[in-house]
C-alpha positions as CSV (number, residue, x, y, z in Angstrom):
1,X,0.0,0.0,0.0
2,X,2.9,2.3,0.7
3,X,4.0,2.2,-2.9
4,X,0.5,3.0,-4.1
5,X,0.3,6.0,-1.8
6,X,3.7,7.3,-3.0
7,X,2.6,6.9,-6.7
8,X,-0.6,8.8,-5.8
9,X,1.3,11.7,-4.3
10,X,3.7,11.9,-7.3
11,X,0.8,11.8,-9.8
12,X,-1.1,14.5,-7.9
13,X,2.0,16.7,-7.8
14,X,2.4,16.3,-11.6
15,X,-1.3,17.0,-12.3
16,X,-1.5,20.1,-10.2
17,X,2.1,21.4,-10.3
18,X,2.3,21.5,-6.5
19,X,-0.8,23.7,-6.2
20,X,-2.6,21.3,-4.0
21,X,0.1,21.0,-1.4
22,X,-0.1,24.8,-0.9
23,X,-3.8,24.6,-0.7
24,X,-3.7,22.1,2.2
25,X,-0.8,23.6,4.0
26,X,0.0,21.3,6.9
27,X,-3.6,20.7,7.9
28,X,-5.0,17.9,5.7
29,X,-3.1,16.1,3.1
30,X,-4.6,14.1,0.2
31,X,-2.5,11.1,1.0
32,X,-4.1,11.0,4.5
33,X,-7.6,11.0,3.0
34,X,-6.9,8.1,0.5
35,X,-5.2,6.2,3.3
36,X,-8.4,6.6,5.4
37,X,-10.5,5.5,2.4
38,X,-8.6,2.3,1.9
39,X,-8.5,1.7,5.7
40,X,-12.3,2.1,5.8
41,X,-12.5,-0.4,2.9
42,X,-10.3,-2.9,4.7
43,X,-12.2,-2.7,8.0
44,X,-15.7,-3.1,6.6
45,X,-15.6,-6.2,4.4
46,X,-18.5,-8.6,4.0
47,X,-17.4,-12.3,3.7
48,X,-19.6,-14.6,1.6
49,X,-20.0,-18.3,2.1
50,X,-17.6,-19.0,-0.8
51,X,-14.9,-17.0,0.8
52,X,-15.2,-13.9,-1.4
53,X,-14.7,-10.5,0.3
54,X,-17.2,-7.8,-0.7
55,X,-15.8,-4.3,-0.2
56,X,-17.6,-1.0,-0.1
57,X,-17.5,1.0,-3.3
58,X,-18.8,4.4,-2.3
59,X,-17.1,6.7,0.1
60,X,-18.0,10.0,1.6
61,X,-15.3,12.4,2.7
62,X,-16.4,15.1,5.1
63,X,-14.1,18.1,5.5
64,X,-14.1,21.1,7.7
65,X,-15.4,24.3,6.1
66,X,-11.9,25.8,6.1
67,X,-10.3,22.8,4.4
68,X,-13.2,22.3,1.9
69,X,-13.0,25.9,0.7
70,X,-9.2,25.7,0.3
71,X,-9.5,22.6,-2.0
72,X,-12.8,23.3,-3.8
73,X,-11.0,24.1,-7.1
74,X,-9.4,20.6,-7.1
75,X,-12.5,18.5,-6.1
76,X,-13.0,16.9,-9.5
77,X,-9.3,15.8,-9.8
78,X,-9.2,14.6,-6.2
79,X,-12.4,12.5,-6.5
80,X,-11.0,10.9,-9.7
81,X,-7.6,10.1,-8.2
82,X,-9.1,8.8,-4.9
83,X,-11.4,6.5,-6.9
84,X,-8.6,5.2,-9.1
85,X,-6.3,4.5,-6.1
86,X,-9.1,2.8,-4.2
87,X,-9.8,0.6,-7.2
88,X,-6.2,-0.4,-7.5
89,X,-6.1,-1.2,-3.8
90,X,-9.3,-3.4,-4.0
91,X,-7.8,-5.3,-6.9
92,X,-4.5,-5.8,-5.2
93,X,-6.3,-7.3,-2.2
94,X,-8.6,-9.4,-4.5
95,X,-11.8,-7.8,-3.1
96,X,-15.0,-8.1,-5.0
97,X,-16.8,-4.8,-5.8
98,X,-20.5,-4.6,-6.6
99,X,-20.0,-1.6,-8.8
100,X,-17.4,1.1,-9.7
101,X,-15.8,3.0,-6.8
102,X,-17.1,6.5,-6.4
103,X,-16.1,9.3,-4.0
104,X,-18.2,12.2,-2.7
105,X,-16.4,15.1,-0.9
106,X,-18.6,17.2,1.3
107,X,-18.4,20.1,3.7
108,X,-19.2,19.7,7.4
109,X,-19.3,23.0,9.3
110,X,-19.2,21.2,12.6
111,X,-15.7,19.8,12.0
112,X,-12.6,21.7,13.1
113,X,-10.0,22.7,10.6
114,X,-7.6,19.8,9.9
115,X,-10.2,17.2,10.9
116,X,-11.9,15.0,8.4
117,X,-14.2,12.0,8.4
118,X,-14.6,9.1,6.0
119,X,-17.7,6.9,5.8
120,X,-18.8,4.3,3.3
121,X,-21.8,2.9,1.5
122,X,-22.4,-0.2,-0.6
123,X,-23.9,0.6,-4.0
124,X,-25.1,-2.3,-6.1
125,X,-24.3,-2.4,-9.8
126,X,-27.2,-2.6,-12.4
127,X,-26.9,-6.4,-12.0
128,X,-25.5,-7.9,-8.8
129,X,-24.0,-10.7,-10.8
130,X,-22.3,-8.5,-13.3
131,X,-18.6,-7.5,-12.9
132,X,-17.4,-4.0,-12.7
133,X,-18.0,-2.2,-15.9
134,X,-20.6,-4.7,-17.2
135,X,-23.3,-2.0,-17.5
136,X,-21.0,-0.1,-19.9
137,X,-18.7,-2.9,-21.1
138,X,-15.5,-1.8,-22.8
139,X,-13.1,-4.0,-24.8
140,X,-9.9,-3.9,-26.7
141,X,-9.2,-5.7,-30.0
142,X,-5.7,-7.0,-30.8
143,X,-5.0,-8.9,-34.0
144,X,-8.7,-9.3,-34.7
145,X,-9.4,-10.8,-31.3
146,X,-11.7,-8.8,-29.0
147,X,-11.0,-9.0,-25.2
148,X,-13.7,-7.7,-22.8
149,X,-12.4,-5.5,-20.0
150,X,-14.2,-7.0,-17.0
151,X,-11.6,-6.4,-14.3
152,X,-10.7,-3.2,-12.4
153,X,-7.2,-3.7,-13.8
154,X,-6.3,-5.6,-16.9
155,X,-2.6,-6.2,-17.6
156,X,-1.3,-6.9,-21.1
157,X,2.0,-8.5,-22.1
158,X,4.0,-11.6,-23.2
159,X,4.1,-13.2,-19.8
160,X,1.6,-16.0,-18.9
161,X,0.9,-14.0,-15.8
162,X,-0.7,-11.2,-17.9
163,X,-4.5,-11.0,-18.1
164,X,-4.2,-10.7,-21.9
165,X,-1.3,-12.6,-23.2
166,X,0.1,-11.5,-26.6
167,X,3.0,-13.5,-28.1
168,X,5.1,-10.8,-29.8
169,X,8.8,-9.9,-29.3
170,X,8.2,-6.2,-29.2
171,X,6.0,-6.5,-26.1
172,X,7.5,-6.6,-22.6
173,X,6.5,-9.4,-20.2
174,X,4.0,-7.1,-18.5
175,X,3.8,-4.2,-20.9
176,X,0.9,-2.1,-19.9
177,X,-2.3,-2.1,-17.9
178,X,-5.8,-0.7,-18.4
179,X,-7.4,0.6,-15.1
180,X,-11.2,1.0,-14.9
181,X,-12.3,3.5,-12.3
182,X,-14.0,6.8,-12.6
183,X,-11.9,7.1,-15.7
184,X,-10.4,4.4,-18.0
185,X,-6.7,4.8,-17.9
186,X,-4.0,3.2,-20.0
187,X,-0.6,3.0,-18.2
188,X,2.8,1.8,-19.6
189,X,4.5,-0.3,-17.0
190,X,8.1,0.6,-17.9
191,X,8.1,-1.4,-21.1
192,X,11.2,-1.6,-23.4
193,X,9.5,-0.6,-26.6
194,X,6.9,1.7,-25.2
195,X,3.2,2.6,-25.5
196,X,2.4,4.9,-28.4
197,X,-0.5,7.2,-29.4
198,X,-0.4,9.4,-32.5
199,X,3.2,8.5,-33.0
200,X,4.1,9.9,-29.5
201,X,5.3,7.7,-26.6
202,X,3.1,8.0,-23.6
203,X,3.3,6.8,-20.0
204,X,-0.3,7.3,-19.1
205,X,-3.4,8.4,-21.0
206,X,-7.2,8.4,-20.6
207,X,-9.1,6.1,-23.0
208,X,-12.2,7.4,-24.7
209,X,-14.2,5.6,-27.4
210,X,-13.1,4.7,-30.0
211,X,-9.4,5.1,-29.9
212,X,-6.3,3.3,-31.2
213,X,-2.8,3.0,-29.7
214,X,0.2,0.8,-30.0
215,X,2.0,-1.4,-27.5
216,X,5.4,-1.9,-29.1
217,X,4.5,-2.8,-32.7
218,X,1.1,-4.1,-31.8
219,X,-1.9,-2.0,-32.7
220,X,-4.7,-2.0,-30.1
221,X,-8.3,-0.7,-30.6
222,X,-10.2,0.4,-27.6
223,X,-14.0,0.6,-27.8
């Protein structure tokens, strides 16, 4: 979890050019909030008879008026990043989610500055038996074969450990991953031959429909 939190801080700093750190001063830090969200998830699991662990998928963050006003320009970015990190955490722990993770950030005038509260709710997907994203199923097509993206994180590469295995020498063992959260994100995982979009090498990009990109020399269509 420490590595995930470090990546979260670095990504936020890149997205907002350090502006958020100044906004929070020393009172409330985003990394403290996401740590509280994942802790809330871990502490309120529902275990089914088959051993599956059902985790909460909607979290409410209550902030003091002072802190809420200081961060209100960044709410959209924070909610997106919080949801993405929580999704990665749930997947790493092999939790089952009944729908996409969502975050709501609210103001509570009764809280003192520097104090925040995280609570949770369980929100069912359109069909309780459907995996995340089934209501709006996305897929990628590689070499004429379509692969449904039914997991919070789908890893692509040459290794048998990848979720989508592609035998091609220009791909790394685990080349890239597609994360489905509040946004659908493609991330290169330090591959040798890179991930490319419009002839430019990218480390991370948002996927919208339809779009084509390359993993090494392999063209991938997302829809």
